[in-house]
VMD Tcl script that draws the C-alpha trace (Angstrom):
set ca {
  {-35.05 46.71 -4.90}
  {-37.37 45.98 -2.16}
  {-35.75 46.81 1.09}
  {-35.99 44.43 3.88}
  {-33.76 46.53 6.25}
  {-33.54 50.15 6.25}
  {-31.31 51.78 8.66}
  {-31.04 55.57 8.81}
  {-28.41 57.18 11.64}
  {-28.43 54.28 13.96}
  {-26.43 54.50 16.82}
  {-25.84 52.63 20.09}
  {-23.94 53.60 23.10}
  {-22.82 51.43 26.13}
  {-21.94 53.85 28.83}
  {-18.95 55.89 27.12}
  {-18.30 53.61 24.35}
  {-20.10 54.19 20.84}
  {-20.40 50.66 19.63}
  {-22.51 51.85 16.63}
  {-21.95 55.37 15.02}
  {-24.67 56.91 12.72}
  {-24.92 53.90 10.61}
  {-27.15 54.12 7.70}
  {-27.60 51.29 4.90}
  {-30.36 49.41 3.12}
  {-30.57 45.57 2.31}
  {-32.80 44.10 -0.21}
  {-34.80 40.97 -0.66}
  {-33.12 37.93 -2.16}
  {-29.53 39.04 -1.25}
  {-26.85 37.45 0.87}
  {-25.03 40.27 2.76}
  {-21.77 39.91 4.32}
  {-21.52 42.48 7.53}
  {-17.78 42.50 7.90}
  {-15.49 43.78 10.64}
  {-12.94 42.84 13.21}
  {-14.07 42.00 16.70}
  {-15.37 45.14 18.44}
  {-16.43 46.83 15.00}
  {-20.05 47.02 15.88}
  {-21.32 43.81 13.99}
  {-23.02 42.08 16.86}
  {-24.61 45.12 18.33}
  {-25.81 46.03 14.97}
  {-27.53 42.81 14.58}
  {-29.38 42.89 17.97}
  {-30.73 46.24 16.87}
  {-32.01 44.54 13.76}
  {-33.56 41.74 15.79}
  {-35.05 44.18 18.50}
  {-33.01 43.07 21.36}
  {-31.41 46.33 22.09}
  {-32.40 49.82 22.21}
  {-30.89 52.35 19.74}
  {-30.94 55.98 18.45}
  {-31.93 56.52 15.06}
  {-34.67 54.90 12.66}
  {-34.78 51.32 11.84}
  {-37.08 49.10 9.77}
  {-37.12 45.43 9.36}
  {-39.66 43.82 7.05}
  {-41.54 47.14 7.31}
  {-41.56 46.97 11.21}
  {-39.88 48.63 13.83}
  {-37.86 46.11 15.72}
  {-38.37 47.11 19.19}
  {-42.16 47.83 18.99}
  {-42.77 44.68 16.93}
  {-40.20 42.18 17.89}
  {-42.55 38.98 18.67}
  {-44.48 39.93 15.08}
  {-41.12 40.57 13.55}
  {-39.70 37.03 14.67}
  {-42.44 35.08 13.02}
  {-40.49 36.18 9.75}
  {-37.17 36.19 10.95}
  {-34.50 33.36 11.91}
  {-31.27 33.87 13.89}
  {-28.22 31.72 14.62}
  {-25.82 33.34 17.07}
  {-22.19 32.59 17.41}
  {-22.99 29.94 20.11}
  {-25.54 27.32 19.26}
  {-27.82 28.15 22.15}
  {-29.67 24.86 22.43}
  {-30.90 23.27 25.56}
  {-28.35 20.51 26.29}
  {-30.74 18.25 27.94}
  {-33.35 17.65 25.21}
  {-33.43 15.21 22.68}
  {-33.37 16.12 18.97}
  {-36.93 14.69 18.32}
  {-38.21 16.54 21.36}
  {-36.63 19.78 20.05}
  {-38.31 19.45 16.75}
  {-41.72 18.80 18.54}
  {-41.34 21.64 20.63}
  {-40.45 24.15 17.54}
  {-43.61 22.65 15.91}
  {-45.59 24.15 18.85}
  {-43.81 27.23 19.23}
  {-43.26 28.84 15.82}
  {-46.36 28.88 13.55}
  {-43.99 29.00 10.29}
  {-42.01 25.89 11.30}
  {-42.29 22.85 9.08}
  {-40.87 19.75 10.79}
  {-40.78 17.67 7.60}
  {-37.95 20.02 6.09}
  {-35.66 19.76 9.24}
  {-36.17 15.95 9.29}
  {-35.29 15.63 5.91}
  {-32.18 17.60 6.46}
  {-31.25 15.69 9.45}
  {-31.48 12.30 7.66}
  {-28.95 13.28 5.56}
  {-26.58 13.90 8.63}
  {-25.03 11.63 11.21}
  {-27.29 13.23 13.92}
  {-29.97 10.80 15.24}
  {-33.27 12.03 16.49}
  {-33.09 10.13 19.74}
  {-29.63 11.91 20.70}
  {-29.49 14.46 23.15}
  {-28.04 17.58 22.29}
  {-25.50 17.42 25.23}
  {-23.82 14.47 23.17}
  {-23.55 16.27 19.88}
  {-20.12 17.85 18.71}
  {-20.03 21.65 18.30}
  {-20.05 21.00 14.52}
  {-23.22 18.76 14.76}
  {-24.91 21.26 17.13}
  {-24.42 23.70 14.39}
  {-25.86 21.43 11.88}
  {-28.81 20.89 14.13}
  {-29.42 24.53 14.47}
  {-29.34 24.94 10.75}
  {-31.88 22.17 10.52}
  {-34.20 23.87 12.65}
  {-33.74 27.14 10.99}
  {-34.30 25.38 7.49}
  {-37.76 24.27 8.91}
  {-38.90 28.01 9.35}
  {-40.32 29.79 6.54}
  {-38.45 33.17 7.25}
  {-38.03 36.09 4.81}
  {-34.73 37.00 6.77}
  {-32.08 34.81 8.27}
  {-29.67 36.52 10.73}
  {-26.28 34.85 11.37}
  {-23.64 35.96 13.64}
  {-20.45 34.44 13.21}
  {-22.36 30.93 12.89}
  {-19.32 29.03 12.44}
  {-17.11 30.36 15.03}
  {-14.74 27.52 16.50}
  {-15.62 24.90 13.66}
  {-12.99 23.30 11.68}
  {-12.77 23.96 7.96}
  {-14.68 21.11 6.76}
  {-17.93 21.84 8.93}
  {-17.60 25.87 7.81}
  {-17.60 24.93 4.27}
  {-20.34 22.23 4.68}
  {-22.56 24.65 6.55}
  {-22.16 27.52 3.87}
  {-22.79 24.94 1.13}
  {-25.99 23.74 2.58}
  {-27.16 27.21 3.45}
  {-26.82 28.19 -0.30}
  {-28.04 25.02 -1.77}
  {-30.90 24.05 0.49}
  {-32.21 27.20 2.14}
  {-31.66 30.50 0.07}
  {-33.72 31.77 -3.00}
  {-34.87 34.87 -4.25}
  {-37.48 35.51 -1.82}
  {-35.13 35.16 1.14}
  {-32.44 37.33 2.33}
  {-29.47 36.30 4.63}
  {-27.50 38.67 6.67}
  {-24.02 37.20 8.02}
  {-21.65 38.86 10.46}
  {-18.37 37.64 10.37}
  {-14.58 38.56 10.59}
  {-13.59 35.45 8.30}
  {-14.46 36.76 5.11}
  {-12.41 34.41 2.99}
  {-14.98 31.55 3.69}
  {-18.05 33.30 2.74}
  {-16.67 35.51 -0.24}
  {-17.92 33.22 -3.05}
  {-21.54 33.29 -1.80}
  {-22.22 36.97 -1.10}
  {-24.06 39.41 -3.20}
  {-23.18 42.52 -0.96}
  {-20.85 43.76 1.46}
  {-21.21 45.85 4.44}
  {-17.58 46.69 5.96}
  {-17.67 48.21 9.64}
  {-14.92 49.62 11.46}
  {-15.06 51.28 14.82}
  {-18.79 51.32 14.97}
  {-19.24 52.86 11.28}
  {-20.03 51.52 7.82}
  {-16.98 52.16 5.84}
  {-18.12 50.51 2.57}
  {-21.54 49.43 1.27}
  {-21.62 47.81 -2.02}
  {-22.96 45.04 -4.30}
  {-20.03 42.63 -5.19}
  {-20.81 42.96 -8.79}
  {-20.13 46.55 -8.84}
  {-16.60 46.35 -6.94}
  {-14.83 46.00 -10.50}
  {-16.41 49.26 -11.57}
  {-15.06 51.24 -8.54}
  {-11.93 49.41 -7.11}
  {-8.70 48.50 -8.94}
  {-5.42 46.84 -7.87}
  {-2.28 47.43 -9.53}
  {1.02 45.67 -9.12}
  {4.02 48.05 -10.02}
  {7.79 48.05 -9.64}
  {9.98 50.66 -7.74}
  {10.45 52.59 -11.11}
  {6.72 53.53 -11.26}
  {6.04 53.45 -7.40}
  {6.24 57.50 -6.91}
  {3.82 58.02 -9.92}
  {1.33 55.41 -8.64}
  {1.44 56.90 -5.23}
  {0.69 60.44 -6.62}
  {-2.98 59.03 -7.55}
  {-3.67 58.27 -3.78}
  {-4.33 54.90 -2.99}
  {-6.34 53.35 -0.54}
  {-3.49 51.14 0.63}
  {-0.03 49.70 -0.45}
  {1.41 46.37 0.28}
  {4.98 45.66 -0.48}
  {5.87 42.31 -2.32}
  {9.13 40.78 -3.33}
  {10.49 43.58 -5.76}
  {7.33 45.01 -6.24}
  {4.36 46.86 -4.76}
  {0.60 46.35 -4.85}
  {-1.75 49.32 -4.43}
  {-5.67 49.47 -4.34}
  {-7.53 52.50 -5.63}
  {-11.00 53.66 -5.66}
  {-12.53 55.32 -8.65}
  {-9.21 55.75 -10.49}
  {-9.54 54.69 -14.08}
  {-7.96 51.24 -15.05}
  {-6.66 52.84 -18.48}
  {-4.84 55.32 -16.20}
  {-3.03 52.74 -14.15}
  {-2.41 50.27 -17.07}
  {0.72 51.82 -18.01}
  {2.15 51.31 -14.72}
  {1.74 47.79 -14.17}
  {-0.65 44.66 -13.90}
  {-4.28 45.55 -13.40}
  {-6.38 43.20 -11.19}
  {-9.66 43.55 -9.31}
  {-8.97 43.22 -5.46}
  {-10.48 40.21 -3.30}
  {-12.92 40.98 -0.86}
  {-10.21 40.54 2.16}
  {-7.61 42.81 0.35}
  {-10.72 45.25 -0.26}
  {-11.54 45.15 3.54}
  {-8.01 45.78 4.62}
  {-7.59 48.66 2.20}
  {-10.91 50.32 3.24}
  {-9.93 49.91 6.93}
  {-6.54 51.60 6.51}
  {-7.88 54.20 4.62}
  {-10.63 54.95 7.25}
  {-7.96 55.06 9.73}
  {-6.07 57.71 8.00}
  {-9.13 59.85 7.79}
}
mol new
graphics top color blue
foreach p $ca { graphics top sphere $p radius 0.5 }
foreach p [lrange $ca 0 end-1] q [lrange $ca 1 end] { graphics top cylinder $p $q radius 0.2 }
display resetview
């Protein structure tokens, strides 16, 4: 796997607050990676380090470059959508496309125009007249026009209704992603992107608590639903977490064989949201 991002022992402190704490991971080419954590977990700070927007301790390589030293060159191959669509309110859509064509060497306005033609966004509209959802669509259209190897998204659908969120990710997957591009999306709304992810990075209190390919989860994580009669025996195998249901308990384990658990109850693979909660609870217990 060719690594587009390599982080080794990266840390970032704001005064007495350690926002990112000794983080190491790799992200390969042609992957869609979910950087998942609650607010304050360190996701946005980590993305700023990747983009060369903040200083940090440790080693970080993005597309073979050090983000701080090579920020301008790096941004020729990287696109970014923040949680707030930071487009100038006074400008018209047509003017914005022309501006992008002059500013970014890898921008292809025909792709952006083709995408916008299939939306309700008019080229003569000013940005300030667009709804939040339409601004996000416009931002996505501009990003799609950039022939970038890495797309970084920081809570890109924050504040949008469910229809716009679903449409955003469908368009991203169908019209932008291919095996030579990588998408890194930071979010705390795991459910809406679970179906498109190839990899996950769970962050909690500034640390990475799980890094894995989604396809590898069934080999390492298992969920068992048991009744009260088997609860004590199952607990002895040290689950990551336990959830009480009506007359039953659901427990998640890491690297405990399915055969060993099958005698106690129903075996399934945990969903990503359930797995995230389990990893956070396990991390808090130390």
